[in-house]
ModelCIF file with pLDDT and N, C-alpha, C, O atoms, coordinates in Angstrom:
data_MODEL
#
_entry.id   MODEL 
#
_entity.id                         1 
_entity.type                       polymer 
_entity.pdbx_number_of_molecules   1 
#
_entity_poly.entity_id                      1 
_entity_poly.type                           'polypeptide(L)' 
_entity_poly.nstd_linkage                   no 
_entity_poly.nstd_monomer                   no 
_entity_poly.pdbx_seq_one_letter_code       MIRVQDVYHVRGQISDIVHVTPVLTSGQLSKHCGNQFFLKSEHLQGERPIR 
_entity_poly.pdbx_seq_one_letter_code_can   MIRVQDVYHVRGQISDIVHVTPVLTSGQLSKHCGNQFFLKSEHLQGERPIR 
_entity_poly.pdbx_strand_id                 A 
#
loop_
_entity_poly_seq.entity_id 
_entity_poly_seq.num 
_entity_poly_seq.mon_id 
_entity_poly_seq.hetero 
1 1  MET n 
1 2  ILE n 
1 3  ARG n 
1 4  VAL n 
1 5  GLN n 
1 6  ASP n 
1 7  VAL n 
1 8  TYR n 
1 9  HIS n 
1 10 VAL n 
1 11 ARG n 
1 12 GLY n 
1 13 GLN n 
1 14 ILE n 
1 15 SER n 
1 16 ASP n 
1 17 ILE n 
1 18 VAL n 
1 19 HIS n 
1 20 VAL n 
1 21 THR n 
1 22 PRO n 
1 23 VAL n 
1 24 LEU n 
1 25 THR n 
1 26 SER n 
1 27 GLY n 
1 28 GLN n 
1 29 LEU n 
1 30 SER n 
1 31 LYS n 
1 32 HIS n 
1 33 CYS n 
1 34 GLY n 
1 35 ASN n 
1 36 GLN n 
1 37 PHE n 
1 38 PHE n 
1 39 LEU n 
1 40 LYS n 
1 41 SER n 
1 42 GLU n 
1 43 HIS n 
1 44 LEU n 
1 45 GLN n 
1 46 GLY n 
1 47 GLU n 
1 48 ARG n 
1 49 PRO n 
1 50 ILE n 
1 51 ARG n 
#
_struct_asym.id          A 
_struct_asym.entity_id   1 
#
loop_
_ma_qa_metric.id 
_ma_qa_metric.mode 
_ma_qa_metric.name 
_ma_qa_metric.software_group_id 
_ma_qa_metric.type 
1 global pLDDT . pLDDT 
2 local  pLDDT . pLDDT 
#
_ma_qa_metric_global.metric_id      1 
_ma_qa_metric_global.metric_value   86.18 
_ma_qa_metric_global.model_id       1 
_ma_qa_metric_global.ordinal_id     1 
#
loop_
_ma_qa_metric_local.label_asym_id 
_ma_qa_metric_local.label_comp_id 
_ma_qa_metric_local.label_seq_id 
_ma_qa_metric_local.metric_id 
_ma_qa_metric_local.metric_value 
_ma_qa_metric_local.model_id 
_ma_qa_metric_local.ordinal_id 
A MET 1  2 95.00 1 1  
A ILE 2  2 95.00 1 2  
A ARG 3  2 97.00 1 3  
A VAL 4  2 97.00 1 4  
A GLN 5  2 97.00 1 5  
A ASP 6  2 97.00 1 6  
A VAL 7  2 96.00 1 7  
A TYR 8  2 96.00 1 8  
A HIS 9  2 97.00 1 9  
A VAL 10 2 96.00 1 10 
A ARG 11 2 93.00 1 11 
A GLY 12 2 94.00 1 12 
A GLN 13 2 95.00 1 13 
A ILE 14 2 92.00 1 14 
A SER 15 2 89.00 1 15 
A ASP 16 2 88.00 1 16 
A ILE 17 2 85.00 1 17 
A VAL 18 2 82.00 1 18 
A HIS 19 2 78.00 1 19 
A VAL 20 2 78.00 1 20 
A THR 21 2 79.00 1 21 
A PRO 22 2 83.00 1 22 
A VAL 23 2 89.00 1 23 
A LEU 24 2 91.00 1 24 
A THR 25 2 93.00 1 25 
A SER 26 2 92.00 1 26 
A GLY 27 2 94.00 1 27 
A GLN 28 2 94.00 1 28 
A LEU 29 2 93.00 1 29 
A SER 30 2 94.00 1 30 
A LYS 31 2 95.00 1 31 
A HIS 32 2 95.00 1 32 
A CYS 33 2 92.00 1 33 
A GLY 34 2 95.00 1 34 
A ASN 35 2 95.00 1 35 
A GLN 36 2 94.00 1 36 
A PHE 37 2 92.00 1 37 
A PHE 38 2 92.00 1 38 
A LEU 39 2 91.00 1 39 
A LYS 40 2 86.00 1 40 
A SER 41 2 81.00 1 41 
A GLU 42 2 76.00 1 42 
A HIS 43 2 74.00 1 43 
A LEU 44 2 72.00 1 44 
A GLN 45 2 68.00 1 45 
A GLY 46 2 65.00 1 46 
A GLU 47 2 64.00 1 47 
A ARG 48 2 60.00 1 48 
A PRO 49 2 54.00 1 49 
A ILE 50 2 58.00 1 50 
A ARG 51 2 57.00 1 51 
#
loop_
_atom_site.group_PDB 
_atom_site.id 
_atom_site.type_symbol 
_atom_site.label_atom_id 
_atom_site.label_alt_id 
_atom_site.label_comp_id 
_atom_site.label_asym_id 
_atom_site.label_entity_id 
_atom_site.label_seq_id 
_atom_site.pdbx_PDB_ins_code 
_atom_site.Cartn_x 
_atom_site.Cartn_y 
_atom_site.Cartn_z 
_atom_site.occupancy 
_atom_site.B_iso_or_equiv 
_atom_site.pdbx_formal_charge 
_atom_site.auth_seq_id 
_atom_site.auth_comp_id 
_atom_site.auth_asym_id 
_atom_site.auth_atom_id 
_atom_site.pdbx_PDB_model_num 
ATOM 1   N N  . MET A 1 1  ? -18.070 -4.116  -15.314 1.00 95.00 ? 1  MET A N  1 
ATOM 2   C CA . MET A 1 1  ? -17.717 -2.973  -14.455 1.00 95.00 ? 1  MET A CA 1 
ATOM 3   C C  . MET A 1 1  ? -17.361 -3.520  -13.107 1.00 95.00 ? 1  MET A C  1 
ATOM 4   O O  . MET A 1 1  ? -18.026 -4.461  -12.676 1.00 95.00 ? 1  MET A O  1 
ATOM 5   N N  . ILE A 1 2  ? -16.332 -3.001  -12.365 1.00 95.00 ? 2  ILE A N  1 
ATOM 6   C CA . ILE A 1 2  ? -16.111 -3.520  -11.029 1.00 95.00 ? 2  ILE A CA 1 
ATOM 7   C C  . ILE A 1 2  ? -16.781 -2.497  -10.156 1.00 95.00 ? 2  ILE A C  1 
ATOM 8   O O  . ILE A 1 2  ? -16.738 -1.270  -10.242 1.00 95.00 ? 2  ILE A O  1 
ATOM 9   N N  . ARG A 1 3  ? -17.446 -3.311  -9.246  1.00 97.00 ? 3  ARG A N  1 
ATOM 10  C CA . ARG A 1 3  ? -18.307 -2.554  -8.235  1.00 97.00 ? 3  ARG A CA 1 
ATOM 11  C C  . ARG A 1 3  ? -17.470 -2.570  -6.858  1.00 97.00 ? 3  ARG A C  1 
ATOM 12  O O  . ARG A 1 3  ? -16.610 -3.409  -6.589  1.00 97.00 ? 3  ARG A O  1 
ATOM 13  N N  . VAL A 1 4  ? -17.838 -1.578  -6.091  1.00 97.00 ? 4  VAL A N  1 
ATOM 14  C CA . VAL A 1 4  ? -17.191 -1.486  -4.809  1.00 97.00 ? 4  VAL A CA 1 
ATOM 15  C C  . VAL A 1 4  ? -17.395 -2.860  -3.892  1.00 97.00 ? 4  VAL A C  1 
ATOM 16  O O  . VAL A 1 4  ? -16.513 -3.318  -3.166  1.00 97.00 ? 4  VAL A O  1 
ATOM 17  N N  . GLN A 1 5  ? -18.561 -3.361  -4.042  1.00 97.00 ? 5  GLN A N  1 
ATOM 18  C CA . GLN A 1 5  ? -18.730 -4.631  -3.262  1.00 97.00 ? 5  GLN A CA 1 
ATOM 19  C C  . GLN A 1 5  ? -17.820 -5.697  -3.704  1.00 97.00 ? 5  GLN A C  1 
ATOM 20  O O  . GLN A 1 5  ? -17.431 -6.509  -2.864  1.00 97.00 ? 5  GLN A O  1 
ATOM 21  N N  . ASP A 1 6  ? -17.390 -5.797  -5.071  1.00 97.00 ? 6  ASP A N  1 
ATOM 22  C CA . ASP A 1 6  ? -16.457 -6.656  -5.599  1.00 97.00 ? 6  ASP A CA 1 
ATOM 23  C C  . ASP A 1 6  ? -15.102 -6.573  -4.831  1.00 97.00 ? 6  ASP A C  1 
ATOM 24  O O  . ASP A 1 6  ? -14.517 -7.520  -4.305  1.00 97.00 ? 6  ASP A O  1 
ATOM 25  N N  . VAL A 1 7  ? -14.717 -5.287  -4.864  1.00 96.00 ? 7  VAL A N  1 
ATOM 26  C CA . VAL A 1 7  ? -13.424 -4.972  -4.185  1.00 96.00 ? 7  VAL A CA 1 
ATOM 27  C C  . VAL A 1 7  ? -13.426 -5.430  -2.685  1.00 96.00 ? 7  VAL A C  1 
ATOM 28  O O  . VAL A 1 7  ? -12.466 -6.058  -2.240  1.00 96.00 ? 7  VAL A O  1 
ATOM 29  N N  . TYR A 1 8  ? -14.515 -5.111  -1.903  1.00 96.00 ? 8  TYR A N  1 
ATOM 30  C CA . TYR A 1 8  ? -14.458 -5.488  -0.595  1.00 96.00 ? 8  TYR A CA 1 
ATOM 31  C C  . TYR A 1 8  ? -14.470 -7.060  -0.540  1.00 96.00 ? 8  TYR A C  1 
ATOM 32  O O  . TYR A 1 8  ? -13.788 -7.627  0.314   1.00 96.00 ? 8  TYR A O  1 
ATOM 33  N N  . HIS A 1 9  ? -15.239 -7.785  -1.445  1.00 97.00 ? 9  HIS A N  1 
ATOM 34  C CA . HIS A 1 9  ? -15.152 -9.191  -1.430  1.00 97.00 ? 9  HIS A CA 1 
ATOM 35  C C  . HIS A 1 9  ? -13.797 -9.787  -1.484  1.00 97.00 ? 9  HIS A C  1 
ATOM 36  O O  . HIS A 1 9  ? -13.341 -10.583 -0.664  1.00 97.00 ? 9  HIS A O  1 
ATOM 37  N N  . VAL A 1 10 ? -13.159 -9.289  -2.605  1.00 96.00 ? 10 VAL A N  1 
ATOM 38  C CA . VAL A 1 10 ? -11.718 -9.840  -2.830  1.00 96.00 ? 10 VAL A CA 1 
ATOM 39  C C  . VAL A 1 10 ? -11.009 -9.463  -1.815  1.00 96.00 ? 10 VAL A C  1 
ATOM 40  O O  . VAL A 1 10 ? -10.274 -10.349 -1.380  1.00 96.00 ? 10 VAL A O  1 
ATOM 41  N N  . ARG A 1 11 ? -10.955 -8.212  -1.146  1.00 93.00 ? 11 ARG A N  1 
ATOM 42  C CA . ARG A 1 11 ? -10.160 -7.984  -0.043  1.00 93.00 ? 11 ARG A CA 1 
ATOM 43  C C  . ARG A 1 11 ? -10.265 -9.045  1.015   1.00 93.00 ? 11 ARG A C  1 
ATOM 44  O O  . ARG A 1 11 ? -9.256  -9.528  1.529   1.00 93.00 ? 11 ARG A O  1 
ATOM 45  N N  . GLY A 1 12 ? -11.564 -9.434  1.361   1.00 94.00 ? 12 GLY A N  1 
ATOM 46  C CA . GLY A 1 12 ? -11.652 -10.455 2.318   1.00 94.00 ? 12 GLY A CA 1 
ATOM 47  C C  . GLY A 1 12 ? -10.992 -11.791 2.064   1.00 94.00 ? 12 GLY A C  1 
ATOM 48  O O  . GLY A 1 12 ? -10.457 -12.490 2.925   1.00 94.00 ? 12 GLY A O  1 
ATOM 49  N N  . GLN A 1 13 ? -11.107 -12.085 0.642   1.00 95.00 ? 13 GLN A N  1 
ATOM 50  C CA . GLN A 1 13 ? -10.421 -13.411 0.379   1.00 95.00 ? 13 GLN A CA 1 
ATOM 51  C C  . GLN A 1 13 ? -8.941  -13.269 0.562   1.00 95.00 ? 13 GLN A C  1 
ATOM 52  O O  . GLN A 1 13 ? -8.365  -14.241 1.049   1.00 95.00 ? 13 GLN A O  1 
ATOM 53  N N  . ILE A 1 14 ? -8.220  -12.190 0.242   1.00 92.00 ? 14 ILE A N  1 
ATOM 54  C CA . ILE A 1 14 ? -6.769  -12.107 0.302   1.00 92.00 ? 14 ILE A CA 1 
ATOM 55  C C  . ILE A 1 14 ? -6.239  -11.534 1.412   1.00 92.00 ? 14 ILE A C  1 
ATOM 56  O O  . ILE A 1 14 ? -5.039  -11.267 1.474   1.00 92.00 ? 14 ILE A O  1 
ATOM 57  N N  . SER A 1 15 ? -7.066  -11.295 2.373   1.00 89.00 ? 15 SER A N  1 
ATOM 58  C CA . SER A 1 15 ? -6.554  -10.444 3.535   1.00 89.00 ? 15 SER A CA 1 
ATOM 59  C C  . SER A 1 15 ? -5.494  -11.268 4.432   1.00 89.00 ? 15 SER A C  1 
ATOM 60  O O  . SER A 1 15 ? -4.708  -10.646 5.147   1.00 89.00 ? 15 SER A O  1 
ATOM 61  N N  . ASP A 1 16 ? -5.486  -12.590 4.387   1.00 88.00 ? 16 ASP A N  1 
ATOM 62  C CA . ASP A 1 16 ? -4.743  -13.371 5.154   1.00 88.00 ? 16 ASP A CA 1 
ATOM 63  C C  . ASP A 1 16 ? -3.170  -13.625 4.448   1.00 88.00 ? 16 ASP A C  1 
ATOM 64  O O  . ASP A 1 16 ? -2.259  -14.228 5.014   1.00 88.00 ? 16 ASP A O  1 
ATOM 65  N N  . ILE A 1 17 ? -3.103  -13.085 3.240   1.00 85.00 ? 17 ILE A N  1 
ATOM 66  C CA . ILE A 1 17 ? -1.786  -13.247 2.599   1.00 85.00 ? 17 ILE A CA 1 
ATOM 67  C C  . ILE A 1 17 ? -1.307  -11.811 2.177   1.00 85.00 ? 17 ILE A C  1 
ATOM 68  O O  . ILE A 1 17 ? -0.280  -11.678 1.512   1.00 85.00 ? 17 ILE A O  1 
ATOM 69  N N  . VAL A 1 18 ? -1.983  -10.856 2.531   1.00 82.00 ? 18 VAL A N  1 
ATOM 70  C CA . VAL A 1 18 ? -1.472  -9.429  2.121   1.00 82.00 ? 18 VAL A CA 1 
ATOM 71  C C  . VAL A 1 18 ? -1.037  -8.793  3.308   1.00 82.00 ? 18 VAL A C  1 
ATOM 72  O O  . VAL A 1 18 ? -1.710  -8.804  4.339   1.00 82.00 ? 18 VAL A O  1 
ATOM 73  N N  . HIS A 1 19 ? 0.173   -8.184  3.192   1.00 78.00 ? 19 HIS A N  1 
ATOM 74  C CA . HIS A 1 19 ? 0.753   -7.359  4.343   1.00 78.00 ? 19 HIS A CA 1 
ATOM 75  C C  . HIS A 1 19 ? 0.408   -5.922  4.147   1.00 78.00 ? 19 HIS A C  1 
ATOM 76  O O  . HIS A 1 19 ? 0.618   -5.458  3.026   1.00 78.00 ? 19 HIS A O  1 
ATOM 77  N N  . VAL A 1 20 ? -0.092  -5.149  5.069   1.00 78.00 ? 20 VAL A N  1 
ATOM 78  C CA . VAL A 1 20 ? -0.284  -3.820  5.107   1.00 78.00 ? 20 VAL A CA 1 
ATOM 79  C C  . VAL A 1 20 ? 1.103   -3.135  5.484   1.00 78.00 ? 20 VAL A C  1 
ATOM 80  O O  . VAL A 1 20 ? 1.648   -3.346  6.568   1.00 78.00 ? 20 VAL A O  1 
ATOM 81  N N  . THR A 1 21 ? 1.592   -2.360  4.578   1.00 79.00 ? 21 THR A N  1 
ATOM 82  C CA . THR A 1 21 ? 2.766   -1.695  4.939   1.00 79.00 ? 21 THR A CA 1 
ATOM 83  C C  . THR A 1 21 ? 2.504   -0.121  4.877   1.00 79.00 ? 21 THR A C  1 
ATOM 84  O O  . THR A 1 21 ? 1.660   0.353   4.116   1.00 79.00 ? 21 THR A O  1 
ATOM 85  N N  . PRO A 1 22 ? 3.259   0.626   5.702   1.00 83.00 ? 22 PRO A N  1 
ATOM 86  C CA . PRO A 1 22 ? 2.959   1.934   5.981   1.00 83.00 ? 22 PRO A CA 1 
ATOM 87  C C  . PRO A 1 22 ? 3.433   2.849   4.721   1.00 83.00 ? 22 PRO A C  1 
ATOM 88  O O  . PRO A 1 22 ? 4.291   2.559   3.886   1.00 83.00 ? 22 PRO A O  1 
ATOM 89  N N  . VAL A 1 23 ? 2.677   3.985   4.802   1.00 89.00 ? 23 VAL A N  1 
ATOM 90  C CA . VAL A 1 23 ? 3.053   4.941   3.684   1.00 89.00 ? 23 VAL A CA 1 
ATOM 91  C C  . VAL A 1 23 ? 3.628   6.152   4.373   1.00 89.00 ? 23 VAL A C  1 
ATOM 92  O O  . VAL A 1 23 ? 2.968   6.753   5.221   1.00 89.00 ? 23 VAL A O  1 
ATOM 93  N N  . LEU A 1 24 ? 4.788   6.504   4.044   1.00 91.00 ? 24 LEU A N  1 
ATOM 94  C CA . LEU A 1 24 ? 5.325   7.687   4.723   1.00 91.00 ? 24 LEU A CA 1 
ATOM 95  C C  . LEU A 1 24 ? 5.246   8.901   3.812   1.00 91.00 ? 24 LEU A C  1 
ATOM 96  O O  . LEU A 1 24 ? 4.919   8.822   2.628   1.00 91.00 ? 24 LEU A O  1 
ATOM 97  N N  . THR A 1 25 ? 5.579   10.076  4.464   1.00 93.00 ? 25 THR A N  1 
ATOM 98  C CA . THR A 1 25 ? 5.585   11.257  3.789   1.00 93.00 ? 25 THR A CA 1 
ATOM 99  C C  . THR A 1 25 ? 6.920   11.722  3.951   1.00 93.00 ? 25 THR A C  1 
ATOM 100 O O  . THR A 1 25 ? 7.652   11.324  4.857   1.00 93.00 ? 25 THR A O  1 
ATOM 101 N N  . SER A 1 26 ? 7.317   12.726  2.917   1.00 92.00 ? 26 SER A N  1 
ATOM 102 C CA . SER A 1 26 ? 8.609   13.445  2.891   1.00 92.00 ? 26 SER A CA 1 
ATOM 103 C C  . SER A 1 26 ? 8.390   14.825  2.836   1.00 92.00 ? 26 SER A C  1 
ATOM 104 O O  . SER A 1 26 ? 7.971   15.243  1.757   1.00 92.00 ? 26 SER A O  1 
ATOM 105 N N  . GLY A 1 27 ? 8.558   15.585  3.680   1.00 94.00 ? 27 GLY A N  1 
ATOM 106 C CA . GLY A 1 27 ? 8.537   17.129  3.674   1.00 94.00 ? 27 GLY A CA 1 
ATOM 107 C C  . GLY A 1 27 ? 9.328   17.693  2.673   1.00 94.00 ? 27 GLY A C  1 
ATOM 108 O O  . GLY A 1 27 ? 8.866   18.499  1.866   1.00 94.00 ? 27 GLY A O  1 
ATOM 109 N N  . GLN A 1 28 ? 10.732  17.247  2.672   1.00 94.00 ? 28 GLN A N  1 
ATOM 110 C CA . GLN A 1 28 ? 11.645  17.745  1.753   1.00 94.00 ? 28 GLN A CA 1 
ATOM 111 C C  . GLN A 1 28 ? 11.329  17.372  0.309   1.00 94.00 ? 28 GLN A C  1 
ATOM 112 O O  . GLN A 1 28 ? 11.495  18.238  -0.551  1.00 94.00 ? 28 GLN A O  1 
ATOM 113 N N  . LEU A 1 29 ? 10.900  16.193  -0.027  1.00 93.00 ? 29 LEU A N  1 
ATOM 114 C CA . LEU A 1 29 ? 10.556  15.841  -1.312  1.00 93.00 ? 29 LEU A CA 1 
ATOM 115 C C  . LEU A 1 29 ? 9.275   16.566  -1.746  1.00 93.00 ? 29 LEU A C  1 
ATOM 116 O O  . LEU A 1 29 ? 9.133   17.069  -2.860  1.00 93.00 ? 29 LEU A O  1 
ATOM 117 N N  . SER A 1 30 ? 8.386   16.576  -0.800  1.00 94.00 ? 30 SER A N  1 
ATOM 118 C CA . SER A 1 30 ? 7.202   17.292  -1.138  1.00 94.00 ? 30 SER A CA 1 
ATOM 119 C C  . SER A 1 30 ? 7.410   18.814  -1.396  1.00 94.00 ? 30 SER A C  1 
ATOM 120 O O  . SER A 1 30 ? 6.761   19.371  -2.281  1.00 94.00 ? 30 SER A O  1 
ATOM 121 N N  . LYS A 1 31 ? 8.194   19.403  -0.728  1.00 95.00 ? 31 LYS A N  1 
ATOM 122 C CA . LYS A 1 31 ? 8.496   20.753  -0.995  1.00 95.00 ? 31 LYS A CA 1 
ATOM 123 C C  . LYS A 1 31 ? 9.256   21.028  -2.378  1.00 95.00 ? 31 LYS A C  1 
ATOM 124 O O  . LYS A 1 31 ? 9.123   22.026  -3.086  1.00 95.00 ? 31 LYS A O  1 
ATOM 125 N N  . HIS A 1 32 ? 10.087  19.913  -2.605  1.00 95.00 ? 32 HIS A N  1 
ATOM 126 C CA . HIS A 1 32 ? 10.897  19.905  -3.960  1.00 95.00 ? 32 HIS A CA 1 
ATOM 127 C C  . HIS A 1 32 ? 9.900   19.812  -5.133  1.00 95.00 ? 32 HIS A C  1 
ATOM 128 O O  . HIS A 1 32 ? 9.984   20.550  -6.114  1.00 95.00 ? 32 HIS A O  1 
ATOM 129 N N  . CYS A 1 33 ? 9.039   18.955  -4.995  1.00 92.00 ? 33 CYS A N  1 
ATOM 130 C CA . CYS A 1 33 ? 7.892   18.577  -6.214  1.00 92.00 ? 33 CYS A CA 1 
ATOM 131 C C  . CYS A 1 33 ? 6.871   19.547  -6.075  1.00 92.00 ? 33 CYS A C  1 
ATOM 132 O O  . CYS A 1 33 ? 6.055   19.606  -6.995  1.00 92.00 ? 33 CYS A O  1 
ATOM 133 N N  . GLY A 1 34 ? 6.731   20.413  -5.004  1.00 95.00 ? 34 GLY A N  1 
ATOM 134 C CA . GLY A 1 34 ? 5.584   21.309  -5.080  1.00 95.00 ? 34 GLY A CA 1 
ATOM 135 C C  . GLY A 1 34 ? 4.157   20.468  -4.787  1.00 95.00 ? 34 GLY A C  1 
ATOM 136 O O  . GLY A 1 34 ? 3.079   20.962  -5.118  1.00 95.00 ? 34 GLY A O  1 
ATOM 137 N N  . ASN A 1 35 ? 4.234   19.350  -4.232  1.00 95.00 ? 35 ASN A N  1 
ATOM 138 C CA . ASN A 1 35 ? 3.028   18.694  -4.012  1.00 95.00 ? 35 ASN A CA 1 
ATOM 139 C C  . ASN A 1 35 ? 3.349   17.667  -2.953  1.00 95.00 ? 35 ASN A C  1 
ATOM 140 O O  . ASN A 1 35 ? 4.529   17.460  -2.673  1.00 95.00 ? 35 ASN A O  1 
ATOM 141 N N  . GLN A 1 36 ? 2.296   16.955  -2.292  1.00 94.00 ? 36 GLN A N  1 
ATOM 142 C CA . GLN A 1 36 ? 2.648   15.920  -1.322  1.00 94.00 ? 36 GLN A CA 1 
ATOM 143 C C  . GLN A 1 36 ? 3.393   14.830  -1.923  1.00 94.00 ? 36 GLN A C  1 
ATOM 144 O O  . GLN A 1 36 ? 2.978   14.401  -2.999  1.00 94.00 ? 36 GLN A O  1 
ATOM 145 N N  . PHE A 1 37 ? 4.331   14.360  -1.450  1.00 92.00 ? 37 PHE A N  1 
ATOM 146 C CA . PHE A 1 37 ? 5.170   13.149  -1.984  1.00 92.00 ? 37 PHE A CA 1 
ATOM 147 C C  . PHE A 1 37 ? 4.981   11.903  -0.927  1.00 92.00 ? 37 PHE A C  1 
ATOM 148 O O  . PHE A 1 37 ? 5.325   12.109  0.237   1.00 92.00 ? 37 PHE A O  1 
ATOM 149 N N  . PHE A 1 38 ? 4.546   10.852  -1.222  1.00 92.00 ? 38 PHE A N  1 
ATOM 150 C CA . PHE A 1 38 ? 4.337   9.711   -0.449  1.00 92.00 ? 38 PHE A CA 1 
ATOM 151 C C  . PHE A 1 38 ? 5.316   8.552   -0.884  1.00 92.00 ? 38 PHE A C  1 
ATOM 152 O O  . PHE A 1 38 ? 5.602   8.319   -2.058  1.00 92.00 ? 38 PHE A O  1 
ATOM 153 N N  . LEU A 1 39 ? 5.771   7.888   0.150   1.00 91.00 ? 39 LEU A N  1 
ATOM 154 C CA . LEU A 1 39 ? 6.700   6.732   0.038   1.00 91.00 ? 39 LEU A CA 1 
ATOM 155 C C  . LEU A 1 39 ? 6.014   5.451   0.564   1.00 91.00 ? 39 LEU A C  1 
ATOM 156 O O  . LEU A 1 39 ? 5.588   5.400   1.717   1.00 91.00 ? 39 LEU A O  1 
ATOM 157 N N  . LYS A 1 40 ? 5.912   4.405   -0.309  1.00 86.00 ? 40 LYS A N  1 
ATOM 158 C CA . LYS A 1 40 ? 5.259   3.174   0.058   1.00 86.00 ? 40 LYS A CA 1 
ATOM 159 C C  . LYS A 1 40 ? 6.484   2.414   0.642   1.00 86.00 ? 40 LYS A C  1 
ATOM 160 O O  . LYS A 1 40 ? 7.472   2.206   -0.062  1.00 86.00 ? 40 LYS A O  1 
ATOM 161 N N  . SER A 1 41 ? 6.419   2.035   1.833   1.00 81.00 ? 41 SER A N  1 
ATOM 162 C CA . SER A 1 41 ? 7.513   1.364   2.688   1.00 81.00 ? 41 SER A CA 1 
ATOM 163 C C  . SER A 1 41 ? 7.487   -0.142  2.464   1.00 81.00 ? 41 SER A C  1 
ATOM 164 O O  . SER A 1 41 ? 7.297   -0.924  3.396   1.00 81.00 ? 41 SER A O  1 
ATOM 165 N N  . GLU A 1 42 ? 7.693   -0.550  1.140   1.00 76.00 ? 42 GLU A N  1 
ATOM 166 C CA . GLU A 1 42 ? 7.606   -2.150  0.952   1.00 76.00 ? 42 GLU A CA 1 
ATOM 167 C C  . GLU A 1 42 ? 8.751   -2.895  1.676   1.00 76.00 ? 42 GLU A C  1 
ATOM 168 O O  . GLU A 1 42 ? 8.674   -4.098  1.929   1.00 76.00 ? 42 GLU A O  1 
ATOM 169 N N  . HIS A 1 43 ? 9.789   -2.147  1.990   1.00 74.00 ? 43 HIS A N  1 
ATOM 170 C CA . HIS A 1 43 ? 11.055  -2.792  2.562   1.00 74.00 ? 43 HIS A CA 1 
ATOM 171 C C  . HIS A 1 43 ? 10.721  -3.166  4.091   1.00 74.00 ? 43 HIS A C  1 
ATOM 172 O O  . HIS A 1 43 ? 11.453  -3.942  4.707   1.00 74.00 ? 43 HIS A O  1 
ATOM 173 N N  . LEU A 1 44 ? 9.683   -2.632  4.626   1.00 72.00 ? 44 LEU A N  1 
ATOM 174 C CA . LEU A 1 44 ? 9.276   -3.012  5.989   1.00 72.00 ? 44 LEU A CA 1 
ATOM 175 C C  . LEU A 1 44 ? 8.443   -4.251  5.987   1.00 72.00 ? 44 LEU A C  1 
ATOM 176 O O  . LEU A 1 44 ? 8.257   -4.806  7.070   1.00 72.00 ? 44 LEU A O  1 
ATOM 177 N N  . GLN A 1 45 ? 7.897   -4.773  4.856   1.00 68.00 ? 45 GLN A N  1 
ATOM 178 C CA . GLN A 1 45 ? 6.950   -5.616  4.807   1.00 68.00 ? 45 GLN A CA 1 
ATOM 179 C C  . GLN A 1 45 ? 7.618   -6.938  5.416   1.00 68.00 ? 45 GLN A C  1 
ATOM 180 O O  . GLN A 1 45 ? 6.896   -7.704  6.055   1.00 68.00 ? 45 GLN A O  1 
ATOM 181 N N  . GLY A 1 46 ? 8.935   -7.218  5.243   1.00 65.00 ? 46 GLY A N  1 
ATOM 182 C CA . GLY A 1 46 ? 9.411   -8.492  5.778   1.00 65.00 ? 46 GLY A CA 1 
ATOM 183 C C  . GLY A 1 46 ? 9.304   -9.589  4.640   1.00 65.00 ? 46 GLY A C  1 
ATOM 184 O O  . GLY A 1 46 ? 8.542   -9.461  3.682   1.00 65.00 ? 46 GLY A O  1 
ATOM 185 N N  . GLU A 1 47 ? 10.080  -10.606 4.817   1.00 64.00 ? 47 GLU A N  1 
ATOM 186 C CA . GLU A 1 47 ? 10.114  -11.639 3.850   1.00 64.00 ? 47 GLU A CA 1 
ATOM 187 C C  . GLU A 1 47 ? 8.992   -12.811 4.067   1.00 64.00 ? 47 GLU A C  1 
ATOM 188 O O  . GLU A 1 47 ? 8.762   -13.319 5.164   1.00 64.00 ? 47 GLU A O  1 
ATOM 189 N N  . ARG A 1 48 ? 8.420   -13.113 3.009   1.00 60.00 ? 48 ARG A N  1 
ATOM 190 C CA . ARG A 1 48 ? 7.451   -14.359 3.018   1.00 60.00 ? 48 ARG A CA 1 
ATOM 191 C C  . ARG A 1 48 ? 7.615   -15.239 1.889   1.00 60.00 ? 48 ARG A C  1 
ATOM 192 O O  . ARG A 1 48 ? 7.812   -14.798 0.757   1.00 60.00 ? 48 ARG A O  1 
ATOM 193 N N  . PRO A 1 49 ? 7.546   -16.386 2.138   1.00 54.00 ? 49 PRO A N  1 
ATOM 194 C CA . PRO A 1 49 ? 7.677   -17.315 0.954   1.00 54.00 ? 49 PRO A CA 1 
ATOM 195 C C  . PRO A 1 49 ? 6.593   -17.066 -0.103  1.00 54.00 ? 49 PRO A C  1 
ATOM 196 O O  . PRO A 1 49 ? 5.451   -16.755 0.239   1.00 54.00 ? 49 PRO A O  1 
ATOM 197 N N  . ILE A 1 50 ? 6.901   -17.184 -1.205  1.00 58.00 ? 50 ILE A N  1 
ATOM 198 C CA . ILE A 1 50 ? 5.950   -17.052 -2.314  1.00 58.00 ? 50 ILE A CA 1 
ATOM 199 C C  . ILE A 1 50 ? 5.115   -18.403 -2.501  1.00 58.00 ? 50 ILE A C  1 
ATOM 200 O O  . ILE A 1 50 ? 5.710   -19.481 -2.487  1.00 58.00 ? 50 ILE A O  1 
ATOM 201 N N  . ARG A 1 51 ? 3.919   -18.341 -2.651  1.00 57.00 ? 51 ARG A N  1 
ATOM 202 C CA . ARG A 1 51 ? 3.101   -19.503 -2.738  1.00 57.00 ? 51 ARG A CA 1 
ATOM 203 C C  . ARG A 1 51 ? 2.883   -20.090 -4.169  1.00 57.00 ? 51 ARG A C  1 
ATOM 204 O O  . ARG A 1 51 ? 2.187   -21.094 -4.324  1.00 57.00 ? 51 ARG A O  1 
#
């Protein structure tokens, strides 16, 4: 079983290669879907070489 401590440990190991990208909301899409709608903005991440 994966423990919370395991997740935090791995997070520390990969923090220098992972980019945090913003999560945006869309009022129009949320209204259309009848629930909160979130958009992960991967296009704002920029380009990085693959190791």
